[in-house]
N, C-alpha and C positions, 0 to 999 in steps of 0.2 A: 391638134385634132381638127377634123373637118366634119361639117354637117352636110349630109345629102338631104335637102329639104323636102323632096317629093319623089314619088314613083316616076319613072320615065327613062329616057335615054340620055346618057352623059358621055362626054369625051374628055380624055386626058391627053395633053400634048406637051412635048418637051423636046429639047435637042441634047445630044450627048456625043461624046467622043472618048476614046481611050488610047493610051500609049502602046497598046498591043491589041490585036483582035481578040475579042472575048464576048461572052454572053452576060447579060444582066437580067434581073427579074424585077418586075414592077407589080405590086399588089395593092389593092385597096381593102384594108382589113378592119374588122371590128372584133375585139377580144371575144373568144369563145364561139365565133360564128365562121362559116365558110366565107372566103374572100368574095367581095362584090365583083372584083376583077382580078385576074392573075395572068400576066403575060411575060414571056421570055423573048428577048430580042438580042440580035448580034450587033455589037458596037465595034467600030474600027477607028482609025486615026483621024478621020475627017468628021467635022461637025455634020450630023445627020438629024433631020427632023423626024419625030415619031408621033403617031396619033393612034389612039385606041378608043373604040367605042364600046360601051357596055350598058346594060339595062338593069335597073333595080325595080323591084316590085312594091317597095314601100320606103318611106323616109327612114333615114338612119342618122343618128348623132354619135359623136365621139369616134369617128372613123379615122384611120391612119393611112396616108399614102406612103408606101414603103418601097424604097429602091434597095434590092438585095444585091450586094456587090461582092460577096464572097466567092466560094467555088461553085459557080452556077454552071450547069451543063458540063462542057468539056474545057472550061477555063483552067489554065495551069496555075499552080500555086507559086507565084513569083511577084516581086515588087513591080508595080506599075501605077499609072495615074488614070483616074476616070474623072471626066468633067461633065456636069449636067447643068443646064441653064434653061431659062424661059419656060418654067413649068406652069401649066394652066389646067384647071378642071372646071368644066362648065356644062350646064344642061343644054342639050340640043333639041329635045322634044318631050 
């Protein structure tokens, strides 16, 4: 679980690759509430850096950073590998 300590702008960064071209979804969720952020991105066979900014209106505790790796978008249902590394979440203003 993650605490978002104050209102403001935040950034999540990471790098990802997959053994086939596909989409993945990233969300910052708190049970019973709308996601603080919800992004879908295309991932390919090369390491790619991703960065997403979002704004929260108040502090939130017990938040989960969730990578959804199932059948997202047009992703085919077949065996493959997804790698994710260097994940950061920080306040930018």
